[in-house]
C-alpha positions as CSV (number, residue, x, y, z in Angstrom):
1,M,74.2,48.2,134.4
2,P,72.5,51.5,135.2
3,E,69.1,51.6,136.9
4,W,66.3,52.5,134.5
5,R,63.5,54.5,136.1
6,V,60.4,56.0,134.6
7,E,58.7,58.6,136.9
8,R,54.9,58.7,136.8
9,G,53.1,62.0,136.8
10,L,54.8,65.4,136.7
11,A,58.1,65.8,138.6
12,D,58.8,69.1,140.3
13,Y,61.8,70.6,138.6
14,A,63.6,71.9,141.7
15,E,63.1,68.5,143.5
16,A,64.4,66.6,140.4
17,L,67.5,68.9,140.2
18,A,68.3,68.2,143.9
19,A,67.8,64.5,143.4
20,M,70.2,64.5,140.5
21,E,72.8,66.3,142.5
22,R,72.5,63.8,145.3
23,R,72.6,60.8,143.0
24,A,75.6,62.0,141.1
25,A,77.5,62.6,144.4
26,D,76.6,59.1,145.6
27,I,77.7,57.5,142.3
28,R,81.1,59.2,142.6
29,A,81.4,58.0,146.2
30,G,80.6,54.5,145.1
31,E,77.4,54.5,147.2
32,A,74.8,54.2,144.3
33,D,74.4,52.7,140.9
34,E,74.2,54.8,137.7
35,L,70.7,56.0,136.8
36,I,68.8,56.8,133.7
37,W,65.7,58.6,134.9
38,L,62.8,59.5,132.6
39,V,60.5,62.3,133.7
40,E,57.9,64.8,132.6
41,H,57.8,68.3,134.3
42,P,55.2,71.0,134.7
43,P,55.9,73.9,132.3
44,V,59.3,75.5,133.2
45,Y,62.0,77.4,131.4
46,T,65.6,76.5,132.3
47,A,68.7,78.5,131.8
48,G,72.0,76.8,131.0
49,T,75.5,78.2,131.6
50,S,75.5,80.1,128.3
51,A,72.0,81.6,128.6
52,D,71.5,85.2,127.4
53,A,68.8,87.1,129.4
54,A,67.6,88.7,126.1
55,E,66.5,85.2,124.9
56,L,64.0,84.9,127.8
57,L,61.1,86.5,125.9
58,A,58.3,85.8,128.5
59,P,60.0,85.9,131.9
60,T,56.7,85.7,133.9
61,R,55.0,83.0,131.8
62,F,56.4,80.0,133.6
63,P,58.9,79.4,136.5
64,V,62.5,80.0,135.4
65,F,65.3,77.9,136.8
66,S,69.1,78.5,136.5
67,T,70.9,75.2,136.1
68,G,74.5,74.1,135.8
69,R,74.0,72.3,132.5
70,G,75.6,73.5,129.3
71,G,73.6,75.4,126.7
72,R,71.1,78.3,126.8
73,Y,67.3,78.5,127.5
74,T,65.1,75.4,127.1
75,Y,61.5,74.6,127.9
76,H,60.3,71.5,129.7
77,G,56.7,70.6,130.1
78,P,54.0,67.9,129.8
79,G,54.2,65.8,126.6
80,Q,58.0,66.1,126.5
81,R,60.1,63.2,127.7
82,V,63.1,64.4,129.7
83,G,65.9,61.9,130.3
84,Y,68.3,62.5,133.1
85,L,71.6,60.6,132.7
86,M,73.6,60.0,135.9
87,L,76.5,58.0,134.4
88,D,80.1,57.4,135.5
89,L,82.1,58.7,132.6
90,E,85.4,58.0,134.3
91,R,84.9,54.3,133.7
92,R,83.2,54.9,130.4
93,G,86.3,56.6,128.9
94,R,86.3,60.3,130.0
95,D,85.1,61.4,126.5
96,L,82.5,64.1,126.9
97,R,82.2,64.8,123.2
98,G,81.8,61.1,122.5
99,F,79.2,60.9,125.3
100,I,77.1,63.7,123.7
101,C,77.4,62.1,120.3
102,S,76.2,58.8,121.8
103,V,73.1,60.6,123.2
104,E,72.4,62.2,119.8
105,R,72.7,58.8,118.0
106,W,70.4,57.3,120.7
107,L,67.7,59.8,120.1
108,I,68.1,59.5,116.3
109,A,67.7,55.7,116.5
110,A,64.6,55.9,118.8
111,L,63.0,58.4,116.4
112,G,63.7,56.0,113.5
113,D,61.3,53.6,115.1
114,F,58.5,56.1,114.3
115,G,59.6,56.6,110.8
116,V,61.3,60.0,111.6
117,S,64.5,60.6,109.7
118,A,66.5,62.7,112.3
119,R,70.1,63.8,112.3
120,A,72.8,65.6,114.2
121,V,74.0,68.9,112.6
122,P,77.6,70.1,113.0
123,G,77.7,73.2,115.2
124,R,74.2,72.7,116.6
125,V,73.8,70.3,119.5
126,G,70.6,68.3,119.5
127,V,68.6,66.3,117.1
128,W,66.9,67.7,114.0
129,T,64.4,66.7,111.3
130,D,62.7,68.1,108.3
131,T,59.1,69.4,108.4
132,P,57.0,71.0,105.7
133,A,58.1,74.4,107.1
134,G,61.8,73.4,107.0
135,E,64.3,72.1,109.4
136,A,63.2,71.9,113.0
137,K,64.6,70.7,116.4
138,I,62.9,67.6,117.9
139,G,65.4,66.7,120.6
140,A,67.6,68.8,122.9
141,I,70.8,67.8,124.8
142,G,72.3,69.6,127.8
143,V,74.6,67.9,130.2
144,R,76.8,68.7,133.1
145,V,79.7,66.6,134.4
146,R,81.1,66.8,137.9
147,R,84.1,64.6,138.8
148,W,83.3,62.6,135.7
149,V,79.7,61.8,136.7
150,S,77.1,63.2,134.3
151,F,73.8,64.6,135.1
152,H,71.0,66.5,133.3
153,G,70.7,64.9,129.8
154,F,68.1,65.3,127.0
155,S,64.6,66.2,126.1
156,L,62.5,64.6,123.3
157,N,59.4,66.3,122.1
158,V,56.6,63.7,121.9
159,A,53.5,65.8,122.2
160,P,54.2,69.0,124.1
161,D,52.4,72.3,123.5
162,L,54.8,73.8,121.0
163,D,53.4,77.3,121.7
164,H,55.1,77.2,125.1
165,F,58.5,77.4,123.3
166,S,57.6,80.9,122.1
167,G,58.5,82.4,125.5
168,I,62.2,81.7,124.8
169,V,64.7,81.5,122.0
170,P,65.2,77.8,122.3
171,C,68.9,77.0,122.7
172,G,69.7,80.4,121.2
173,L,68.6,79.4,117.7
174,A,65.9,82.0,116.7
175,E,66.0,81.0,113.0
176,Y,64.9,77.4,113.7
177,P,61.5,76.2,115.0
178,V,60.8,73.2,117.2
179,T,58.7,70.2,116.3
180,S,57.4,67.0,117.9
181,L,56.1,63.6,117.0
182,A,52.6,64.9,117.4
183,A,53.3,67.9,115.1
184,L,54.7,65.4,112.5
185,R,51.3,63.6,112.7
186,I,52.8,60.6,114.4
187,D,50.5,59.0,116.9
188,A,52.9,57.9,119.7
189,S,52.3,57.8,123.4
190,M,54.9,58.5,126.0
191,A,55.1,54.8,126.7
192,D,55.8,54.2,123.0
193,A,58.6,56.7,123.2
194,D,60.0,55.2,126.4
195,A,60.0,51.7,124.8
196,A,62.0,53.0,121.8
197,L,64.4,54.8,124.1
198,R,65.0,51.7,126.1
199,R,65.4,49.5,123.0
200,H,68.2,51.7,121.6
201,C,69.9,52.9,124.8
202,P,73.7,52.5,124.3
203,F,74.3,52.6,128.1
204,L,72.5,49.5,129.2
């Protein structure tokens, strides 16, 4: 069973990235257990392998990190739960698409505990819900796999400052806003979100 770890405080993004790389290598070498690591970061923008520089609208607003995960630009910051998934997909079936779908279903189930009707949308990775202003993204997914060990993972908007997303085109989807549990007027703490995530985790 994977280790489940909840980091207290704000985790430095560069240090977290290095820790993920080390843990993934150790898992592949058989020297460490799988890990599901829940963190919050100080405000940062991160660029995936498909990032377009034109979608970084405020390049000096927050630190910007290039990463090896899939996808385009994303924001991480306080009030957003980030889940890093270091899992051995070789023994879990070598099915990357199935893995991503499992993460989507996981977030959808966790959001359901708060009365949020969320869904996956074909052609758009992530988790979506309806708001008074229309469809909006509440959870993002971006993973990397090396030698069939995953790292990076997902982000779930609990109560971040949504204005911080305005410095990028989130995931390259300019036509869709982002939302959060707080923006949906749902009073949920990070501990509440963590409990729902643990309750519905398909990898434990």
